[in-house]
C-alpha positions in Angstrom: -15.5 33.6 -26.2 -15.5 32.8 -22.8 -17.8 35.9 -21.7 -20.4 33.6 -23.6 -20.3 30.9 -21.3 -23.8 30.8 -19.0 -24.1 28.4 -16.0 -27.6 27.1 -15.5 -29.1 24.6 -12.7 -31.5 22.0 -13.4 -33.2 18.7 -12.1 -32.0 15.3 -13.3 -34.7 13.4 -11.3 -36.4 12.8 -8.1 -33.8 11.9 -4.8 -31.0 13.2 -7.2 -28.9 15.9 -6.5 -28.9 19.0 -8.9 -26.9 19.2 -12.3 -25.7 22.4 -13.9 -24.7 22.7 -17.5 -23.5 25.0 -20.2 -23.3 24.8 -24.1 -20.0 25.3 -25.1 -19.3 28.4 -27.4 -16.9 26.7 -30.1 -18.1 23.0 -30.2 -22.1 23.3 -29.3 -21.8 20.6 -27.2 -23.8 20.8 -24.1 -21.5 20.3 -20.4 -23.1 18.7 -18.2 -21.6 18.1 -14.1 -23.3 17.4 -11.1 -23.3 19.8 -8.6 -22.9 17.3 -5.2 -26.8 18.8 -3.8 -30.1 19.0 -3.9 -30.0 22.4 -2.4 -31.2 25.2 -5.0 -29.4 27.6 -3.2 -25.6 25.7 -2.8 -26.8 24.5 -6.3 -26.2 28.0 -8.0 -23.5 28.8 -5.9 -21.9 26.1 -7.5 -22.7 26.9 -11.1 -21.2 30.3 -10.3 -17.7 29.4 -9.5 -17.8 26.8 -12.3 -18.7 29.9 -14.4 -16.4 31.9 -13.0 -13.7 29.4 -13.7 -14.8 28.7 -17.2 -14.8 32.3 -18.1 -11.3 33.4 -16.7 -9.8 30.0 -18.3 -8.8 28.6 -14.5 -11.0 25.3 -15.0 -9.4 22.2 -16.6 -11.4 19.5 -16.8 -11.0 16.6 -14.3 -9.9 14.0 -16.7 -6.9 16.3 -17.8 -6.1 17.3 -13.8 -2.3 15.7 -13.6 -0.7 14.4 -9.7 1.4 17.4 -9.8 -1.0 20.1 -10.3 -3.1 18.5 -7.4 -0.2 18.4 -5.3 0.7 21.7 -5.7 -3.1 22.7 -5.5 -3.8 20.9 -2.4 -1.0 22.0 -0.7 -1.5 25.2 -1.3 -5.0 25.6 -0.7 -6.2 23.0 2.1 -2.1 22.1 3.9 -1.3 25.8 4.1 -3.5 26.3 6.7 -2.8 23.2 9.4 0.3 23.0 11.2 3.6 22.2 9.8 3.9 18.6 11.1 0.6 17.6 9.6 2.0 19.0 6.5 5.1 17.0 6.8 3.0 14.1 7.6 0.5 14.4 4.2 3.6 14.7 2.3 5.2 11.5 3.1 1.9 10.3 2.6 2.0 11.2 -0.8 5.1 10.6 -1.6 4.7 7.1 -1.0 1.6 7.4 -4.0 4.4 8.9 -5.9 6.8 6.0 -5.5 4.6 2.9 -6.2 2.2 4.1 -8.0 3.9 6.9 -10.1 0.5 8.5 -11.5 0.7 11.0 -13.7 -3.8 12.0 -13.6 -5.4 12.0 -10.9 -7.8 10.8 -12.4 -6.4 7.4 -12.4 -5.9 7.0 -8.4 -9.5 4.6 -8.8 -10.4 2.2 -6.3 -8.4 -0.5 -8.4 -5.7 1.2 -8.0 -5.7 2.5 -4.2 -6.4 -1.4 -3.7 -2.8 -2.2 -5.2 -1.6 0.4 -3.3 -2.1 -0.8 -0.5 -0.8 -4.5 -1.3 2.7 -2.7 -2.4 2.9 -1.2 1.1 2.4 -4.1 2.4 5.4 -6.5 0.4 7.5 -3.7 2.0 6.9 -4.6 5.6 4.8 -2.0 6.3 2.4 -2.1 9.8 -1.4 -2.5 8.8 -1.8 0.4 11.2 1.1 2.7 9.7 -0.7 2.1 5.9 -4.4 3.3 7.4 -3.0 6.0 8.7 -0.6 6.8 5.2 -4.6 6.1 3.5 -6.3 7.9 6.1 -4.4 11.3 4.5 -4.9 10.2 1.1 -8.8 9.6 1.1 -8.8 12.9 3.0 -6.9 14.9 -0.2 -8.6 13.0 -2.6 -12.1 13.7 -1.0 -10.5 17.5 -1.1 -10.2 17.0 -4.9 -13.8 16.1 -5.8 -15.3 18.6 -3.4 -13.7 21.7 -5.5 -14.1 19.8 -8.7 -10.7 18.5 -9.7 -12.5 14.9 -10.1 -15.8 13.8 -10.7 -15.6 11.2 -7.6 -13.3 10.2 -5.1 -12.5 6.4 -5.5 -14.3 3.9 -2.7 -11.2 3.0 -0.5 -11.2 0.1 1.9 -9.5 0.4 4.7 -7.6 -2.5 6.4 -9.3 -4.4 9.1 -6.6 -4.9 12.3 -6.4 -8.5 12.4 -7.4 -10.5 14.8 -5.0 -10.4 17.8 -3.0 -7.9 16.7 -1.8 -5.1 19.3 -2.5 -1.8 19.5 0.7 -0.8 20.5 4.2 -1.5 18.9 6.3 -1.7 21.5 5.8 -1.2 25.4 6.9 0.8 28.0 11.0 -0.1 28.7 11.7 -0.5 33.5 14.7 1.3 34.6 17.2 -1.4 34.2 16.5 -1.3 30.1 17.1 2.7 30.6 20.2 2.4 31.9 21.5 0.0 29.4 20.4 2.3 26.8 22.3 5.1 28.3 25.1 2.7 28.8 24.9 1.9 25.1 24.8 5.3 23.9 28.7 5.8 23.8 29.0 2.1 21.6 26.7 3.8 18.9 27.8 7.6 19.4 31.4 7.3 20.5 32.1 11.2 19.0 29.6 12.9 20.7 27.7 10.9 23.8 27.2 13.8 26.2 24.4 15.0 23.7 22.6 11.9 22.7 22.6 11.0 27.4 21.3 14.4 27.8 18.9 13.2 25.2 18.2 10.3 26.2 17.2 11.1 29.9 15.4 14.2 28.5 12.7 12.2 26.5 12.8 9.6 29.4 11.9 12.5 31.9 9.7 14.3 29.7 7.6 12.3 27.9 8.0 14.1 24.6 7.0 13.1 21.3 10.3 12.9 19.4 9.6 15.8 17.2 8.2 17.8 20.2 11.4 17.3 21.9 13.5 18.3 18.5 10.8 21.7 18.3 11.4 22.4 22.6 12.8 25.6 22.7 13.6 28.1 25.6 12.7 30.9 23.2 9.4 33.0 24.1 8.0 33.2 20.7 9.0 29.7 19.5 5.7 27.6 18.6 6.8 25.1 21.2 8.6 26.1 24.2 9.7 25.9 27.7 7.9 28.9 30.0 9.7 30.1 33.2 7.5 33.3 33.6 4.4 31.8 36.1 4.7 30.0 39.2 6.1 26.4 38.3 7.8 25.6 34.9 5.1 24.6 32.0 5.2 24.4 28.2 3.9 26.7 26.0 2.6 25.4 22.6 1.3 28.2 20.0 -1.8 26.7 17.6 0.4 27.1 14.6 2.0 23.6 16.6 -0.9 21.6 17.0 -4.1 20.6 15.2 -6.3 21.7 17.7 -5.5 25.3 16.3 -5.2 27.0 20.1 -2.5 28.2 22.2 -2.4 26.1 25.4 0.1 25.6 28.6 0.7 22.7 29.7 1.9 21.1 32.8 5.5 19.7 32.5 6.4 16.5 35.4 8.5 18.0 38.3 11.4 15.7 37.6 12.4 17.1 34.2 11.4 20.8 35.0 13.8 20.0 37.9 16.5 17.9 35.6 16.5 21.2 33.1 17.1 23.8 35.7 19.6 21.8 37.2 21.4 20.7 33.5 20.9 23.8 31.6 22.6 27.5 33.2 20.7 30.4 32.5 22.9 31.5 30.2 22.4 28.9 27.9 18.8 28.6 27.5 18.4 30.2 24.0 17.1 28.4 20.9 16.4 24.7 20.9 16.7 22.9 24.3 17.9 19.8 22.1 20.4 20.4 20.0 21.6 17.5 18.5 25.1 16.4 16.6 25.2 16.3 12.8 25.6 12.7 12.0 28.3 11.5 9.5 28.3 13.7 6.3 27.8 16.9 8.1 23.7 17.3 7.0 21.1 18.7 9.2 19.3 16.2 11.5 16.0 15.6 11.0 13.5 13.5 13.1 13.6 10.9 10.9 17.8 10.5 11.8 16.9 10.8 15.5 14.9 8.1 15.7 17.1 6.0 13.6 20.0 6.6 16.4 17.8 6.1 19.5 17.1 2.6 17.7 20.3 1.9 17.2 20.7 2.3 20.9 17.9 0.2 21.6 19.8 -2.4 20.1 22.6 -2.4 20.9 21.4 -2.4 24.5 19.6 -5.1 24.0 16.4 -3.8 25.0 13.5 -5.9 22.9 10.1 -4.6 22.9 7.9 -6.8 20.5 9.9 -10.4 21.0 7.6 -11.8 17.7 9.1 -9.0 15.5 12.0 -8.4 17.3 11.5 -4.9 17.6 14.4 -2.8 19.7 13.3 0.1 22.2 13.0 3.5 20.0 12.2 6.8 21.3 8.0 6.3 22.0 8.8 3.8 24.1 10.6 6.1 26.0 7.5 7.8 26.2 5.2 4.7 27.3 7.4 4.4 30.0 6.7 8.2 31.2 3.1 7.3 30.7 3.1 4.3 33.0 5.7 5.6 35.3 2.9 8.3 36.4 -0.6 7.0 35.9 -0.5 5.3 39.8 0.5 8.7 41.2 -2.1 11.2 39.1 -6.0 10.8 38.1 -6.5 9.9 34.3 -7.4 13.6 33.1 -4.3 14.6 35.1 -2.1 12.5 32.7 -4.2 12.9 29.4 -2.3 16.4 30.2 1.0 15.3 30.7 1.2 13.1 27.7 -1.2 15.9 25.9 -3.5 13.5 24.3 -6.2 14.9 22.3 -8.6 12.4 23.3 -9.3 10.7 27.0 -9.1 7.5 25.5 -6.2 7.2 24.2 -4.8 7.6 28.2 -7.2 5.4 29.2 -6.2 2.8 26.2 -2.6 2.8 26.3 -1.6 4.4 29.6 -4.3 3.9 33.2 -4.0 0.1 33.0 -0.9 -1.0 35.3 1.0 -4.3 34.9 -0.8 -7.0 36.1 2.1 -8.3 38.2 2.2 -4.7 39.8 -1.1 -4.8 40.3 -0.9 -7.9 41.7 1.7 -7.0 44.4 -0.4 -4.4 46.1 -3.4 -6.6 46.0 -1.4 -9.4 47.9 0.1 -6.5 50.2 -3.5 -5.2 51.4 -4.4 -9.0 51.6 -1.9 -9.8 53.9 -2.3 -6.4 55.7 -6.7 -7.3 56.1 -6.6 -8.3 59.7 -4.6 -9.9 62.6 -4.4 -13.2 60.4 -4.5 -11.9 56.9 -8.3 -12.3 56.0 -9.9 -9.7 54.2 -12.8 -11.9 52.8 -15.3 -10.9 55.4 -19.1 -12.7 55.9 -18.4 -14.7 53.0 -15.7 -17.1 55.5 -18.0 -20.2 56.1 -18.5 -21.7 59.5 -15.9 -24.0 59.3 -13.6 -21.9 57.8 -14.3 -19.9 61.2 -14.0 -22.5 63.4 -10.9 -23.3 62.2 -9.1 -20.1 63.0 -10.5 -20.0 66.4 
């Protein structure tokens, strides 16, 4: 009887989206829904798609779509085309929805429910920036659900506003002395396998790699994220599947990191992952979160506090920040952007190019002292009385 279904398009008023409708062959009732567009051809195309779904029995009314059905379709139809790291990150946001809301049907994710979700995340101590990150992932998923007809309208989600005075950076670059303290603390945190962790920390310090990048970095030519020694200089080779842009890239490697790699890893060992992290107690494979927790424990044991207000200790990302601030005075912003593998130059400028005020002041005072025989760099702005005094 499904072959009796005919979906048609009609106007429902000026400045409103066209509607599509059909008459249920069993109940005789008319079923109407918006096409989401005022373009006739686009509306007819949507009507045809809906008619095909109805005839094949694939269509499920938006009110009946379960959360599980939605998630399975989103992962298969949308996330499967994105980078592996993106799939993991979005999956983490979805897991939080399940943990705090336990939705049985997709339509129950209303604006009020999503507001309650924010409050629940806040109660767990998650920072506003992290909450906003999860909400962006959920908002994108729900908008996709609306576009493909799994829900009538995606809920409006109010994004958290950054509190006045809240720092954009959740840590800070650590000093060389602090890094030495972290290296000295490694055997206290990992007495069984300190060498592997000391090598890993040194690699983070010299490379500026993100935590997930460091764990994926490989010597193998066909790996998504690899060391490439085939050219005149060592570089990072990144395949499109490993990053959001979807483009293959060769990106520069810091010379001191390249030199350290070649000195530390004999040619016979240059296969597979560069950093082969030992398992934690229990024998399971290490993931990014496990490794991050160990690095944080080392920072805590070393007493390296990067945020006095929150008592936060040094993390793997603070080592990356240190890399950025060390290279910022030595290269142009565009070069630093490539070294840091930032998608936007604004990120580079915001977090790394601005130098420590005291370091800048030291350079200014050094130049001031060398400005002239008498240390005067004020030029013609010096008054006559001052000139007389100097004479």
